[in-house]
C-alpha positions as CSV (number, residue, x, y, z in Angstrom):
1,M,-7.8,-1.3,-22.4
2,N,-5.6,-2.2,-19.5
3,A,-2.2,-0.7,-19.1
4,T,0.5,-0.5,-16.5
5,S,2.2,2.8,-16.4
6,P,6.0,2.7,-16.7
7,P,7.7,2.7,-13.4
8,P,9.8,5.6,-12.3
9,I,13.5,5.6,-13.3
10,P,15.1,2.6,-11.6
11,D,16.2,3.6,-8.1
12,T,18.7,0.8,-7.3
13,L,21.1,3.3,-5.7
14,S,18.4,4.9,-3.6
15,R,17.2,1.5,-2.4
16,K,20.7,0.7,-1.3
17,A,21.0,4.1,0.4
18,Q,17.7,3.6,2.1
19,A,18.8,0.2,3.4
20,R,22.1,1.6,4.6
21,E,20.3,4.4,6.5
22,A,17.9,1.9,8.0
23,H,20.8,-0.4,9.1
24,R,22.7,2.5,10.6
25,V,19.9,3.7,12.8
26,T,18.9,0.1,13.8
27,L,22.5,-0.7,14.7
28,I,22.7,2.4,16.9
29,G,19.5,1.4,18.6
30,A,20.8,-2.2,19.1
31,V,23.9,-0.9,20.9
32,I,21.8,1.3,23.1
33,D,19.3,-1.5,23.8
34,C,22.2,-3.8,24.8
35,V,23.8,-1.4,27.2
36,I,20.7,-0.2,29.0
37,G,19.3,-3.8,29.1
38,V,22.4,-4.9,31.0
39,L,22.2,-1.9,33.3
40,K,18.5,-2.4,34.1
41,I,18.8,-6.1,34.8
42,V,22.0,-5.8,37.0
43,A,20.5,-2.8,38.9
44,G,17.2,-4.5,39.3
45,W,18.8,-7.7,40.6
46,L,21.0,-5.9,43.0
47,V,18.1,-3.8,44.5
48,G,15.4,-6.5,44.1
49,S,13.2,-4.5,41.7
50,A,10.9,-6.7,39.6
51,A,9.8,-3.7,37.5
52,L,13.4,-2.8,36.6
53,I,14.3,-6.4,35.7
54,A,11.1,-6.6,33.6
55,D,12.0,-3.4,31.8
56,G,15.5,-4.8,31.2
57,I,14.0,-7.9,29.6
58,H,11.9,-5.6,27.4
59,S,15.1,-3.8,26.3
60,F,16.7,-7.1,25.3
61,S,13.5,-8.0,23.4
62,D,14.3,-4.7,21.5
63,L,17.8,-6.0,20.8
64,V,16.4,-9.3,19.3
65,T,13.9,-7.4,17.1
66,D,16.7,-5.0,16.0
67,V,18.6,-7.9,14.6
68,F,15.4,-9.1,12.8
69,V,14.8,-5.6,11.5
70,L,18.3,-5.5,10.0
71,A,17.6,-8.6,8.0
72,A,14.1,-7.6,7.0
73,T,15.2,-4.1,5.7
74,H,18.1,-5.7,3.8
75,F,15.9,-8.1,1.9
76,G,12.7,-6.0,1.9
77,R,14.4,-3.1,0.2
78,Q,15.7,-5.1,-2.8
79,A,14.5,-4.2,-6.2
80,P,11.7,-6.2,-7.9
81,D,12.7,-9.3,-9.9
82,S,11.0,-12.0,-12.0
83,D,9.8,-13.9,-9.0
84,H,8.7,-10.8,-7.1
85,P,7.4,-8.3,-9.7
86,Y,5.9,-6.1,-7.0
87,G,9.1,-6.0,-5.0
88,H,10.0,-7.6,-1.6
89,G,8.0,-5.2,0.6
90,R,6.0,-8.0,2.2
91,I,9.2,-9.3,3.9
92,E,9.0,-6.1,6.0
93,T,5.3,-6.9,6.6
94,L,6.0,-10.4,7.8
95,A,8.8,-9.0,10.0
96,T,6.4,-6.6,11.5
97,L,3.9,-9.4,12.2
98,W,6.7,-11.3,14.0
99,L,7.7,-8.2,15.9
100,G,4.1,-7.8,17.2
101,S,4.0,-11.5,18.2
102,V,7.2,-11.2,20.2
103,L,6.0,-8.2,22.0
104,I,2.8,-9.9,23.1
105,F,4.7,-12.9,24.3
106,V,7.1,-10.8,26.3
107,A,4.2,-8.7,27.7
108,G,2.4,-11.9,28.9
109,G,5.5,-13.1,30.7
110,I,6.2,-9.8,32.4
111,A,2.6,-9.3,33.6
112,W,2.2,-12.9,34.9
113,A,5.5,-12.9,36.8
114,S,4.7,-9.5,38.3
115,L,1.1,-10.3,39.2
116,S,2.3,-13.5,41.0
117,R,4.8,-11.4,43.0
118,L,2.2,-8.8,43.9
119,L,-0.3,-11.5,45.1
120,A,2.5,-13.3,47.1
121,G,3.0,-10.1,49.1
122,N,6.8,-10.4,49.2
123,P,8.5,-7.3,50.8
124,I,10.3,-5.1,48.3
125,P,13.2,-3.1,49.6
126,A,13.9,0.5,48.7
127,P,15.8,0.5,45.3
128,G,18.3,3.3,46.1
129,I,19.4,6.3,44.0
130,W,21.5,4.2,41.6
131,A,18.5,2.2,40.4
132,I,16.5,5.4,39.9
133,G,19.5,6.9,38.0
134,V,19.6,3.9,35.7
135,A,15.9,4.3,34.9
136,V,16.3,8.0,34.2
137,L,19.3,7.3,31.9
138,S,17.3,4.6,30.1
139,L,14.3,6.8,29.6
140,A,16.4,9.5,28.0
141,A,18.3,7.1,25.7
142,K,15.1,5.3,24.5
143,E,13.3,8.6,23.8
144,W,16.3,9.8,21.8
145,I,16.5,6.6,19.7
146,F,12.7,6.8,19.1
147,R,12.9,10.3,17.7
148,Y,16.0,9.4,15.6
149,T,14.5,6.2,14.2
150,M,11.2,7.9,13.4
151,V,12.9,10.7,11.4
152,V,14.7,8.0,9.3
153,A,11.5,5.9,9.0
154,K,9.6,8.9,7.6
155,R,12.4,9.8,5.2
156,I,12.7,6.4,3.6
157,R,9.0,5.5,4.1
158,S,9.6,2.3,6.0
159,R,6.6,1.0,8.0
160,L,8.8,-1.6,9.7
161,L,11.3,1.0,10.8
162,E,8.4,3.1,12.1
163,A,7.1,0.1,14.0
164,N,10.6,-0.4,15.5
165,A,10.6,3.2,16.5
166,W,7.4,2.8,18.4
167,H,8.8,-0.3,19.9
168,S,11.6,2.0,21.4
169,R,8.9,4.5,22.5
170,S,7.0,1.7,24.3
171,D,10.3,0.9,26.1
172,A,10.6,4.6,27.0
173,L,7.0,4.8,28.3
174,S,7.4,1.6,30.2
175,T,10.6,2.9,31.8
176,G,8.7,6.0,32.9
177,V,6.2,3.7,34.6
178,V,9.0,1.8,36.2
179,L,10.6,5.0,37.4
180,V,7.4,5.9,39.2
181,G,7.4,2.5,40.8
182,L,11.0,2.9,41.9
183,I,10.4,6.3,43.5
184,A,7.4,4.9,45.3
185,A,9.4,1.9,46.6
186,Q,12.1,4.3,47.8
187,F,9.5,5.9,50.0
188,G,8.1,2.6,51.3
189,A,5.3,1.8,48.9
190,G,7.0,-1.3,47.5
191,W,3.8,-2.8,46.1
192,V,3.8,0.0,43.5
193,D,7.0,-1.5,41.9
194,A,5.1,-4.8,41.2
195,L,2.1,-2.9,40.0
196,A,4.3,-0.8,37.7
197,A,5.7,-4.0,36.1
198,I,2.1,-5.2,35.4
199,V,1.4,-1.9,33.7
200,V,4.6,-2.3,31.6
201,G,3.4,-5.7,30.4
202,I,0.0,-4.3,29.4
203,M,1.6,-1.4,27.5
204,V,4.0,-3.7,25.7
205,G,1.1,-6.0,24.8
206,Q,-0.9,-3.1,23.4
207,V,1.9,-2.1,21.1
208,G,2.3,-5.8,20.0
209,W,-1.4,-6.1,19.2
210,K,-1.3,-2.9,17.2
211,L,1.6,-4.2,15.0
212,L,-0.2,-7.5,14.5
213,W,-3.4,-5.8,13.5
214,E,-1.8,-3.4,11.0
215,S,0.5,-6.0,9.4
216,G,-2.4,-8.5,9.2
217,R,-4.6,-6.0,7.4
218,E,-1.8,-5.5,4.9
219,L,-1.4,-9.2,4.3
220,I,-5.1,-9.5,3.4
221,D,-4.8,-6.5,1.0
222,T,-6.8,-4.0,2.9
223,A,-7.3,-0.8,1.0
224,L,-6.0,2.6,2.0
225,P,-8.3,4.8,4.1
226,E,-11.3,6.1,2.3
227,A,-10.0,9.7,2.5
228,D,-6.8,8.7,0.6
229,Q,-8.8,6.9,-2.1
230,Q,-11.0,10.0,-2.6
231,K,-7.9,12.2,-2.9
232,M,-6.5,9.9,-5.5
233,K,-9.8,9.9,-7.4
234,S,-9.8,13.7,-7.3
235,V,-6.2,13.9,-8.6
236,A,-7.0,11.5,-11.5
237,E,-10.2,13.4,-12.5
238,S,-8.3,16.7,-12.6
239,I,-6.4,15.6,-15.7
240,P,-7.8,17.0,-19.0
241,G,-9.5,14.4,-21.0
242,V,-10.7,12.3,-18.0
243,D,-14.5,12.2,-17.8
244,S,-14.6,10.2,-14.5
245,V,-12.8,7.5,-12.5
246,H,-14.3,4.3,-11.0
247,D,-13.3,1.0,-9.6
248,L,-10.2,2.5,-7.9
249,R,-8.5,-0.1,-5.8
250,T,-5.5,0.2,-3.5
251,R,-3.3,-2.2,-1.4
252,S,-0.1,-1.9,0.5
253,V,3.1,-3.9,-0.2
254,G,5.5,-3.1,2.6
255,S,6.2,0.6,2.5
256,H,4.8,1.0,-1.1
257,V,1.3,1.2,-2.5
258,V,-0.2,-0.6,-5.5
259,L,-3.1,1.1,-7.4
260,D,-5.4,0.2,-10.2
261,L,-8.3,2.2,-11.6
262,H,-10.7,2.6,-14.5
263,I,-10.5,5.9,-16.4
264,V,-13.5,7.0,-18.5
265,V,-12.5,9.0,-21.6
266,A,-14.4,10.3,-24.6
267,P,-15.7,7.2,-26.6
268,R,-14.1,8.0,-29.9
269,L,-10.6,8.9,-28.9
270,T,-7.8,7.0,-30.6
271,V,-6.1,4.2,-28.6
272,S,-2.8,6.2,-28.4
273,E,-4.5,9.4,-27.2
274,A,-6.5,7.5,-24.5
275,H,-3.4,5.7,-23.4
276,E,-1.5,9.0,-23.1
277,I,-4.3,10.4,-20.9
278,G,-3.8,7.3,-18.7
279,N,-0.1,8.0,-18.5
280,A,-0.8,11.6,-17.5
281,V,-3.0,10.3,-14.7
282,S,-0.3,8.0,-13.6
283,R,2.4,10.7,-13.5
284,K,0.1,13.1,-11.6
285,L,-0.7,10.4,-9.0
286,R,2.9,9.5,-8.6
287,E,3.8,13.1,-8.0
288,A,1.0,13.4,-5.3
289,Y,1.8,10.0,-3.7
290,P,5.5,9.2,-3.9
291,E,4.8,5.8,-2.2
292,L,3.0,4.5,-5.3
293,A,5.1,1.7,-6.7
294,D,2.8,0.5,-9.4
295,V,-0.2,2.1,-11.2
296,T,-2.4,0.0,-13.6
297,F,-5.1,1.8,-15.4
298,H,-8.0,0.5,-17.6
299,I,-9.3,2.9,-20.2
300,D,-13.1,2.9,-20.6
301,P,-15.1,4.6,-23.4
302,E,-18.1,4.8,-21.0
303,D,-18.8,4.4,-17.4
304,D,-19.4,0.7,-16.9
305,S,-19.1,0.7,-13.1
306,D,-22.7,-0.6,-12.6
307,Q,-22.4,-3.3,-15.2
308,I,-21.4,-6.9,-14.6
309,E,-17.8,-7.8,-15.2
310,H,-17.0,-7.6,-18.9
311,S,-15.5,-11.1,-19.1
312,L,-18.7,-12.6,-17.7
313,R,-21.0,-11.0,-20.3
314,P,-21.8,-12.4,-23.7
315,G,-19.3,-10.7,-26.0
316,L,-19.8,-8.7,-29.1
317,P,-18.2,-9.8,-32.3
318,L,-14.7,-8.7,-32.9
319,R,-13.4,-7.0,-36.1
320,Q,-12.8,-10.1,-38.2
321,D,-16.3,-11.5,-37.4
322,V,-17.8,-8.0,-37.9
323,E,-16.3,-7.7,-41.4
324,N,-17.4,-11.2,-42.3
325,M,-21.0,-10.5,-41.3
326,L,-21.0,-7.1,-43.0
327,D,-19.6,-8.7,-46.1
328,E,-22.5,-11.0,-46.2
329,A,-25.1,-8.3,-45.5
330,W,-23.6,-5.7,-47.8
331,Q,-22.3,-7.7,-50.7
332,E,-24.6,-5.9,-53.1
333,C,-23.7,-2.4,-51.7
334,S,-21.1,-0.6,-53.8
335,V,-20.2,1.8,-50.9
336,W,-19.1,-1.2,-48.9
337,Q,-17.1,-2.7,-51.7
338,D,-15.3,0.6,-52.4
339,R,-14.5,1.3,-48.7
340,V,-11.0,2.5,-47.7
341,A,-11.4,2.2,-43.9
342,L,-13.7,0.9,-41.2
343,D,-14.0,2.2,-37.7
344,L,-15.7,0.3,-34.9
345,H,-16.8,1.8,-31.6
346,Y,-18.1,-0.6,-28.9
347,L,-20.5,1.4,-26.9
348,A,-23.7,0.7,-24.8
349,E,-23.5,-3.1,-25.6
350,Q,-23.6,-2.4,-29.4
351,I,-21.2,-1.3,-32.1
352,D,-21.1,2.1,-33.9
353,I,-19.9,1.7,-37.4
354,S,-18.2,4.3,-39.6
355,V,-17.4,3.4,-43.2
356,Y,-15.0,5.6,-45.1
357,V,-14.9,5.9,-48.9
358,R,-12.8,8.1,-51.2
359,E,-15.6,8.8,-53.7
360,L,-19.3,8.1,-53.5
361,P,-21.1,6.1,-56.3
362,A,-22.8,8.3,-58.9
363,G,-26.2,9.6,-57.7
364,Q,-25.6,8.9,-54.0
365,T,-25.1,11.2,-51.0
366,L,-23.6,10.3,-47.6
367,D,-27.1,10.1,-46.2
368,T,-28.5,7.8,-48.9
369,A,-25.4,5.6,-48.8
370,A,-25.8,5.2,-45.0
371,K,-29.5,4.4,-45.4
372,E,-28.7,1.7,-48.0
373,L,-26.3,0.1,-45.5
374,R,-28.6,0.4,-42.6
375,D,-31.5,-1.2,-44.5
376,A,-29.3,-4.1,-45.6
377,S,-28.1,-4.8,-42.0
378,H,-31.4,-4.5,-40.1
379,E,-31.1,-8.1,-38.9
380,L,-27.7,-7.4,-37.2
381,T,-29.0,-6.4,-33.8
382,W,-25.6,-5.4,-32.5
383,V,-25.4,-2.5,-35.0
384,R,-26.0,0.8,-33.2
385,R,-25.2,3.9,-35.2
386,L,-24.0,3.7,-38.8
387,R,-22.3,6.5,-40.7
388,V,-20.6,6.9,-44.1
389,W,-17.7,9.4,-44.4
390,Q,-15.9,10.6,-47.5
391,G,-12.1,10.7,-46.9
392,P,-9.2,8.4,-46.1
393,G,-10.4,7.5,-42.6
394,K,-8.7,7.8,-39.2
395,G,-6.2,5.1,-39.7
């Protein structure tokens, strides 16, 4: 039995609030990127610092990605609809992929231009105190926006916003390298400035590759880390009524996680009781992992994890066919003709049968009635256990 647990109470308002919070921090970062980008490029041009100009270009790349992040968080945080039943989280994933590509492109340009300048051996003048001051101011501003953005990203569970925060941190780190180069140039070691610009390019490229790798893994539905899967399995198996859990599968959709799993319960539980156990598992998992957006559980009456996919196996007869075959085999048996209920349990590739009667025919006991039915159906190889019960049945 497959079932999708009901989603949490609709969180349209919280989604809107999360989008507003993401927009606010991104807009603040965009303003800072614009201001310090202009300062770096102007100061670098005035003093002839390739590293400072390269760092300014990096800041403007942050500005471009900030605009893209604004759009992605707006659409990516929208509620699921008929065309996107799992939500729009992959929009953020695609945006992260694009962000990583931009960073690698920028890194290559910075490193190539700086390497050419270093090999050319052009003299690099001392930058002066103002250029060093711009670098210090930029370092402080980018570190602050990194910390602010990261706090918001953790609060609203946005991987894209977290990636943008690390983008800001990469700018802060690269500015630190540039600062070292400027100070060295101030004391006559101008070649350090060009070398620092190359290091900046390498650092930016590493961040871009990391973003590409992580978003690419998400797009091909890579599972959560094994440790997280084991914790989810332990949470599910802690619920009373759960015998075991298998075929647990996870994948990420933006900042959310989709989970499906097989839950093994006692083989003769009613459908409604087994389903409620599944709902309890889903609730407990959602409490332990708030990022779970969808939980689909399959109820198993036995552990079939080592068996071939059910739909690929020859199937057992369903109730209507079972009753027709039993009618033919047991047409002479009064117990079968007087039945009030019939229970079927599909276990171990066979069917357990329970026949319920209000009263037994004269001279018969439950055991003799069951033996009569068993003897009459010996050719039905799918019959496993057969019992006769006196009472109204479970229905």
